[in-house]
N, C-alpha and C positions, 0 to 999 in steps of 0.2 A: 654269352653270358647266361649260359644255361642252367649253371648252378648258383647264380648270385642270388643273395638275399634267402639264404636257408638259415634263418635266424637262431635255430636250436642246435644245428650240427656242431659237434665238439671236435671232430677228428676227421680229416680228409686224406685217403691213401690213394694216389694217382698210380696205376701200374705202369711198369716199363714199356708197356705196349703202346703207350700214348706217346706221339711224337710231336705233337703241337699242342699247346694250351692257349686259348684267345686272351686277349686284354680284358681285365676287370672280370675273368671268368668266376673267381669266387668273392666279388666285392658284396659287402653287406652280410658275410657271415659272421655276427657279432659274438656267436659263442665258440668260433673255433680257438680251439688251443694248441692243436698240432696237425702238420700239414707235412705228408710225404709226397715227393715229387720226383720224377726222374732226372731232372735238369732245372736248371736255375732259367726262369724266363718262359720267353714263347717256344723255342724249339732247341735241341741240342746245339751247342755252339752258336747260340744267339750272341749278339753284341749290341753296343750301344744302349739304347733305352728299351730294346727288346731283351736284354740279358740281365735285367735285376729283378729281385724279389718281387718289387712292388708292380711289376707288369701284369701279374695274374689279379691283383686288388683294383688295381686303375688310379687314376688321378682325379676321380671325382668322389667327393666327400659323401658320407651319408652318416645318419644318426648314430652317435656312438663311436666312429670310426676314430683310431689316432692317426695324426698327421706326422709325417715324417717329411721335414724339408730337407733340401739337399740330398736326396737319396741318389739321384744320377747326377744332374747338373744344378748349380745353384739357381734359386728361383722355382725349380719344379718341385711340387709337393706330391708325395703318394699317400694313400691312405689304406690303413691296416685294421683287421681286427683287433678289437680292445684287449682280448685275452690270450691272443697267440704269443706263445714262449717257446714253441719247439718247432723245428724243420729238420727234416731228414731227407737228404738226397741221395737216390739210390743207383744211378746210372750215368754219373756225368765223367767226364775226363777232364773239364776245365770249369773253373768258377770264373765268371767273367767281371770284367772291369766294374767295380763298384757294385757288384751283385747284391751285398749285404751292408752296404755303406749307411750308416745312421741308424741301424735296427738296433739300438740300445736295449730295445724291450725283449730282445731274444734272449733266453738264457741257456739254449741248447741249440747247437747245430751238428747234426750228424752227417758225415760225408762217407759215400762208398771209397773201398780202398783203391779204387782205380784212378781216382783224380790224380792228375799229373801237372796241372798247370793252375796257379792261382793270379787273378789278373791285378792290376794296379788298384790300389785301395778296396779291394775286394771285401774286406771285414772292417774296413776303417770306422772306427766308433761303436763296434759291435759288444754287445753284453755278455759274451761267452766267457767260460772260466776256463775250458780246455777246447782243443780241438785234435782231430786224429788225422794225420796226413802222411801215411807210411810210404806213398810213391811219389811223393812231390818232388818234380824236377826242375820246375820253375816257378819263381816268385816274383810278383811285380812289387814295384816300390810302394811303401806305405801300406802293404798288404794287411797289416794288424795295427798300424799307427792308432791310438787313442782308445785301445782295448783295455779300460781301466780295470776291468774285473779278471782278464787272463792271467792265470797262475802258473802253467806250464806248458812248455813246448817241447817237441821231439823232432829234430833236424833229421830227415831221411838221407840214406846213404847217395841218393841220387841227385840231391840238391848241390849245386857247386857254387851258388851266389847267394848270399843274403843282401838284399838290396838295400839301398838309401831308404832310410827311416823305416825299415820294416817293422820294428817293435818301439817306435818312438812313441812316450807317453804311456807305455805299458806299467804304469805305477806299481801295479800288483804283482807283477811277473816274478815268481820267485824262483823259477828253476828251468834251465835249457838243458836237455840230454844229460839230466842228472836227477838222482833221487834225494840229493841234499839241498836244504833251503839255503838259497842264496847263491847256489854254484850254477854258473853258465859254463858249459863244456861244448865249445865250437870243435866239431871234428875235423880231422887233418883233410878230409875230402872237399872241404870248402876251399875256394881258391880266389874268392873275392868277397870283401865286406864292405857295404856301402856306407857313405857318409850318414853318421848320427843313427846308425842302424839300432843302437840300444839306448839312445837318449831317454832320460827320464824313467830308466829301471832302477828304482830307488833301493829295491831289496838286494840288488848285486852286491855280493862279498868277495866272491872268488871267480876271475875270468881266465878261462882256458882258450887260448887262441893259437891256431898254427903259425902267425906271422905278426908283425905289428902293422896296424895301418890297414890300408885299403887292399892291397895284393903283395904276395911274395916279391920282394925287391923293390918295393915302393919307396919314393923318396920325396924330399921337401914336406910341404904341409900333409901329403897324402901317406906318410910314413911314420906318423907319431900315433902313440896310444890314444890320444884325444881325438883322432878322427872318427872314431866309431861312436863317440858320445856327442860330438858337434861343438858349435860355438855359441849356441844359442841356450840361455840360462832355462831352468824350470825350478820349481819350488823343491826346496830341498837340496839343490846340486851344490857341490864345491867348485867354487872358482880357482883355476890354476892360469895364473898370468905367466906371459913369456915362456909358455910351453914349447912354442916353435919359434915364432919371432916376438919382438918386443912390441907390446901394445895389443896383441892378440891374446884372448882369454878363450881357454876351452872349459867345460863344464863336466864333471865327474859325478857318478853316483856316490852320495855320501857315505855308505858303509863299505865301498870297495877298499880292500886293504891286501889282496892277493892277485898276483898275475902269473899265469904259467904259459910259456911260450913252447910249442910242442915241435915246430917243423920248419924254423926258419933258417935261412942261409946266411943272414947278416941281421944286424940290429942298425936300423937307420940313423941318420943325422938327429940328434934331440928328441930320440923315440920316447924316452921316459923323463926328459928334463922337467925340473921342478915339481916331480910327482912325490913329494915327500911324505904325503899320507900313506904310501904304500909300505906295507911291513914287509913283505915277502915279494920278491921277483925271482922265479925261476926259469930257465932256458935250457933248452936242448943242448946238448954238449958239443953236436958237430957245428955249431957256430964258431967255436975256438976262438973266442974274442974278436971276431969279425965286428967290431963295434965303430959306429960312425962317431964324428966329433961330438963330444957334449952329450953323448946318447944318455948317460946317467947322471948329469950333472944335477946336484941337489936332489938325489934319489937315492934309496938304499941300494947297496952293493947287491948284485946279482948271483944266484948259486946255480951251478950247472948241474943238470940231470941226464 
């Protein structure tokens, strides 16, 4: 705790030569606005409670501290400087499990280009508007869930899976791999999209995906358009009943009117059933009408591209 209680310090820069930061090392630094660290937590590749941002501030309160509950596990509180808004990580390969969870006070998180892995719920309920991850190859489920201020995201060429609930509740997300507002363009390098990955993305107008559902050649409930939005409602969502089977409702973004499929081999059973809100569905021509039963029942007729 050698740097604790430095009440007037506004910026701390920890060099890459540092290989370990102790618990509560920066507790009580009430004026701290910006923290630069080579890794998140105690050491490079730390995990569990040793791999969260709160580790360097501790679990003991102090006068003026901001309490963050459920930062690591339910019932555990960590305490942060009240003016802290910016974090820069300079030498990490991995952002650990729940590293920034519930840090809604953070406005800016800058990461080094070498980050290749983001853990489960790593940025859950963070206050960031954007983040740069050009080398990202692995993303844990719910990685950005609840980031209500996140506006844009770029999917790297190395990433193969968008996991379950990755962007669930990102109500202000306006673009993915696109400069156009409301356009999410999922590249053909993606081979799997998890359940409810884009639930709650209310600004989505046009969705470009390489296939319909969870994976190429998915079937049953894994092969419908609604799979990537899920079956749990959210504020503003459009309910579509009987999308897959009678009695099952899926929920869609209210502005969604266009879908483009770029690399499918087939369109599964009931893939677009009852998606009458869609004004345009465009599909790669190699599908050659390899459509499952009722694939476009009560939906606009597709156009081949």
